C-alpha positions as semicolon CSV with decimal commas, in nm:
position;residue;x (nm);y (nm);z (nm)
1;M;0,000;0,000;0,000
2;A;0,130;0,344;-0,092
3;R;0,228;0,574;0,192
4;A;-0,034;0,826;0,297
5;T;0,001;1,188;0,190
6;V;-0,031;1,455;0,459
7;A;-0,132;1,820;0,479
8;V;-0,157;2,054;0,777
9;A;-0,508;2,176;0,863
10;F;-0,674;2,390;1,130
11;D;-1,021;2,409;1,281
12;Q;-1,038;2,779;1,364
13;P;-0,933;3,080;1,153
14;A;-0,737;3,213;1,452
15;R;-0,501;2,913;1,421
16;R;-0,411;2,976;1,059
17;N;-0,077;3,141;1,140
18;D;0,016;2,852;1,369
19;A;-0,084;2,605;1,098
20;E;0,124;2,786;0,837
21;A;0,426;2,785;1,070
22;L;0,383;2,413;1,138
23;A;0,345;2,335;0,768
24;E;0,662;2,529;0,689
25;R;0,855;2,354;0,967
26;L;0,744;2,009;0,853
27;E;0,769;2,099;0,483
28;L;0,407;2,000;0,429
29;P;0,132;2,173;0,230
30;L;-0,150;2,360;0,397
31;A;-0,483;2,187;0,338
32;T;-0,726;2,354;0,104
33;R;-1,072;2,424;0,237
34;F;-1,280;2,195;0,016
35;R;-1,201;1,847;-0,112
36;D;-0,836;1,853;-0,020
37;P;-0,667;1,559;-0,200
38;H;-0,435;1,456;0,084
39;D;-0,505;1,129;0,268
40;L;-0,434;1,262;0,617
41;H;-0,468;1,598;0,788
42;L;-0,240;1,695;1,075
43;T;-0,494;1,924;1,236
44;L;-0,466;2,198;1,496
45;A;-0,794;2,116;1,666
46;K;-1,032;2,333;1,867
47;S;-0,926;2,140;2,177
48;D;-0,575;2,292;2,147
49;R;-0,414;1,963;2,050
50;L;-0,272;1,812;1,735
51;E;-0,481;1,541;1,574
52;L;-0,409;1,318;1,276
53;R;-0,734;1,275;1,083
54;V;-0,816;1,054;0,788
55;N;-0,931;1,289;0,513
56;A;-1,011;1,028;0,245
57;P;-1,388;0,975;0,292
58;D;-1,402;0,638;0,119
59;H;-1,099;0,488;0,294
60;P;-1,159;0,196;0,537
61;L;-0,998;0,402;0,816
62;A;-1,222;0,706;0,764
63;G;-1,449;0,816;1,045
64;G;-1,423;0,756;1,416
65;H;-1,171;0,915;1,646
66;P;-0,857;1,090;1,519
67;V;-0,510;0,967;1,610
68;V;-0,378;1,157;1,911
69;A;-0,076;1,105;2,134
70;D;-0,214;1,112;2,488
71;P;0,018;0,993;2,765
72;L;-0,225;1,120;3,029
73;A;-0,461;0,837;2,930
74;L;-0,209;0,588;3,075
75;D;-0,244;0,467;3,431
76;T;0,062;0,582;3,624
77;T;-0,105;0,677;3,953
78;S;-0,311;0,381;4,076
79;P;-0,143;0,107;4,283
80;A;-0,151;-0,123;3,977
81;G;-0,006;0,148;3,752
82;R;0,280;0,216;3,993
83;K;0,390;-0,147;4,025
84;L;0,747;-0,202;3,913
85;N;0,710;-0,573;3,842
86;Q;0,558;-0,509;3,500
87;P;0,742;-0,684;3,213
88;L;0,843;-0,355;3,047
89;F;1,017;-0,232;3,360
90;K;1,185;-0,566;3,427
91;A;1,312;-0,578;3,070
92;V;1,480;-0,235;3,078
93;G;1,642;-0,298;3,418
94;V;1,410;-0,143;3,676
95;R;1,395;-0,353;3,992
96;K;1,153;-0,326;4,282
97;G;1,341;-0,229;4,596
98;N;1,640;-0,100;4,400
99;P;1,657;0,280;4,368
100;F;1,871;0,262;4,052
101;R;1,688;0,374;3,738
102;P;1,856;0,318;3,401
103;A;1,885;0,599;3,150
104;V;1,683;0,477;2,852
105;L;1,707;0,567;2,486
106;D;1,365;0,492;2,338
107;A;1,477;0,482;1,976
108;T;1,127;0,423;1,832
109;A;0,922;0,659;2,046
110;G;0,608;0,665;1,827
111;L;0,312;0,807;2,020
112;G;0,513;0,791;2,341
113;E;0,323;0,543;2,555
114;D;0,626;0,341;2,666
115;T;0,834;0,660;2,690
116;W;0,584;0,802;2,939
117;L;0,558;0,480;3,141
118;L;0,936;0,458;3,174
119;A;0,964;0,822;3,280
120;A;0,682;0,772;3,531
121;A;0,883;0,483;3,677
122;G;1,172;0,724;3,735
123;C;1,389;0,666;3,427
124;K;1,547;0,949;3,233
125;V;1,438;0,889;2,875
126;I;1,568;1,022;2,545
127;A;1,273;0,971;2,309
128;L;1,391;0,946;1,950
129;E;1,130;0,958;1,673
130;R;1,227;0,968;1,308
131;H;0,901;1,057;1,131
132;P;0,836;1,434;1,148
133;V;0,456;1,402;1,170
134;V;0,469;1,147;1,452
135;H;0,736;1,359;1,623
136;A;0,502;1,661;1,604
137;L;0,215;1,463;1,758
138;L;0,434;1,345;2,045
139;D;0,589;1,687;2,100
140;D;0,241;1,836;2,131
141;A;0,132;1,559;2,369
142;L;0,432;1,605;2,598
143;R;0,366;1,979;2,609
144;R;0,011;1,917;2,728
145;A;0,109;1,639;2,968
146;A;0,376;1,858;3,129
147;E;0,105;2,090;3,256
148;E;-0,037;1,810;3,473
149;H;0,275;1,605;3,547
150;P;0,580;1,832;3,512
151;D;0,794;1,590;3,715
152;I;0,741;1,306;3,466
153;A;0,779;1,529;3,161
154;S;1,106;1,672;3,295
155;R;1,264;1,328;3,264
156;I;1,193;1,312;2,888
157;E;1,399;1,469;2,611
158;L;1,232;1,438;2,271
159;R;1,450;1,441;1,962
160;L;1,392;1,395;1,589
161;G;1,631;1,142;1,440
162;N;1,699;0,790;1,321
163;L;1,928;0,564;1,521
164;A;1,988;0,334;1,224
165;L;2,107;0,621;1,002
166;G;2,295;0,805;1,273
167;T;2,105;1,129;1,206
168;N;2,071;1,378;1,491
169;P;2,288;1,158;1,713
170;V;2,185;1,124;2,073
171;P;2,377;1,370;2,290
172;R;2,593;1,255;2,579
173;T;2,463;1,545;2,787
174;P;2,257;1,624;2,987
175;Y;2,213;1,247;3,025
176;P;2,491;0,989;3,044
177;E;2,522;0,735;2,766
178;A;2,204;0,526;2,776
179;D;2,216;0,222;3,001
180;T;1,933;0,067;2,798
181;I;1,826;0,114;2,437
182;Y;1,461;0,029;2,381
183;L;1,317;-0,063;2,040
184;D;0,952;-0,105;1,948
185;P;0,948;-0,127;1,568
186;M;0,627;-0,186;1,376
187;F;0,511;-0,542;1,425
188;P;0,517;-0,765;1,115
189;P;0,207;-0,716;0,896
190;G;-0,048;-0,991;0,863
191;R;-0,075;-1,075;1,233
192;K;-0,393;-1,251;1,344
193;T;-0,455;-0,989;1,611
194;V;-0,648;-0,696;1,464
195;E;-0,455;-0,370;1,500
196;K;-0,636;-0,075;1,652
197;K;-0,704;0,224;1,429
198;P;-0,415;0,443;1,553
199;M;-0,160;0,177;1,464
200;R;-0,321;0,112;1,127
201;V;-0,308;0,485;1,047
202;L;0,056;0,507;1,158
203;R;0,144;0,204;0,946
204;W;-0,019;0,377;0,646
205;L;0,183;0,689;0,726
206;V;0,528;0,549;0,808
207;G;0,534;0,199;0,655
208;D;0,634;-0,134;0,807
209;D;0,978;-0,050;0,956
210;A;1,156;-0,275;0,711
211;D;1,488;-0,169;0,867
212;A;1,407;-0,314;1,211
213;D;1,707;-0,548;1,186
214;A;1,931;-0,250;1,112
215;L;1,788;-0,071;1,417
216;L;1,887;-0,364;1,636
217;A;2,236;-0,371;1,484
218;A;2,276;0,004;1,542
219;A;2,158;-0,031;1,902
220;L;2,396;-0,319;1,975
221;D;2,680;-0,126;1,813
222;R;2,645;0,146;2,078
223;K;2,721;-0,120;2,342
224;P;2,474;-0,016;2,612
225;H;2,430;-0,242;2,913
226;R;2,122;-0,388;2,746
227;V;1,904;-0,358;2,438
228;V;1,534;-0,440;2,467
229;V;1,306;-0,517;2,171
230;K;0,927;-0,543;2,196
231;R;0,797;-0,822;1,973
232;P;0,475;-1,017;1,910
233;R;0,472;-1,317;2,141
234;H;0,520;-1,580;1,868
235;A;0,726;-1,380;1,616
236;E;1,087;-1,460;1,532
237;P;1,349;-1,240;1,699
238;L;1,505;-0,970;1,486
239;A;1,804;-1,081;1,280
240;G;2,124;-1,083;1,481
241;P;2,245;-1,253;1,797
242;E;2,007;-1,457;2,007
243;P;1,845;-1,265;2,294
244;S;2,001;-1,324;2,634
245;H;1,653;-1,378;2,777
246;T;1,293;-1,272;2,728
247;H;1,009;-1,135;2,939
248;D;0,660;-1,241;2,838
249;A;0,390;-0,974;2,863
250;G;0,058;-1,154;2,843
251;K;-0,051;-1,365;2,548
252;A;0,036;-1,116;2,275
253;L;0,373;-0,958;2,358
254;R;0,723;-1,031;2,477
255;F;1,041;-0,832;2,536
256;D;1,367;-0,969;2,395
257;V;1,664;-0,860;2,607
258;Y;2,023;-0,847;2,479
259;V;2,270;-0,797;2,765
260;H;2,614;-0,666;2,678
261;A;2,888;-0,870;2,842
């Protein structure tokens, strides 16, 4: 399937200047008012948030809710949400009863759910996202989330870049070299589990992450203490060395862990 085309749109005339500035920054066109031909609209909505909307009326993904990055929808405050024995935390090196928190490079930040969970657990996180539209959605979400949870947001540094290509390399300051590099590439297409609309829209926008093996190689080449890869439970590991161990997360997911000797 061809990649989706994107234009910047706005709901209120007062946001036109902001929309024009965003379109110029992302090098995207500004949507025309009627029958705009672009598949997706990155929209400055009335609710003061960025939304990714399907503009093609006859497309199977048309209608319903827009795609929004919303870390505040995650449970990080209830007793269950604060537990540190969750598979994600175990995989990256967080241990209950141990005050140490690894510095994590989330090299496939996406809509930022795992980034936010790791920061809520006390990790300093460099969130690296390579697609400019997804980066813009996450940047907007972190701005809004910081108003309610400034302590969590202060532990996140969002950057635009691609670990596999070495673009916008991760700085060594203000954080030390990452103890853990975390990868969550697009899952292989054709899985039996039906993907939710946001992931289907993102797949249409960014593709299938065909370079996932190269991402793993680039992560291992940096020689962090560990590299963690989120995978479907029954999928093959990414090409490269065998994982040191895995953490199962329910019936659908697992985390492959590569520990550097």
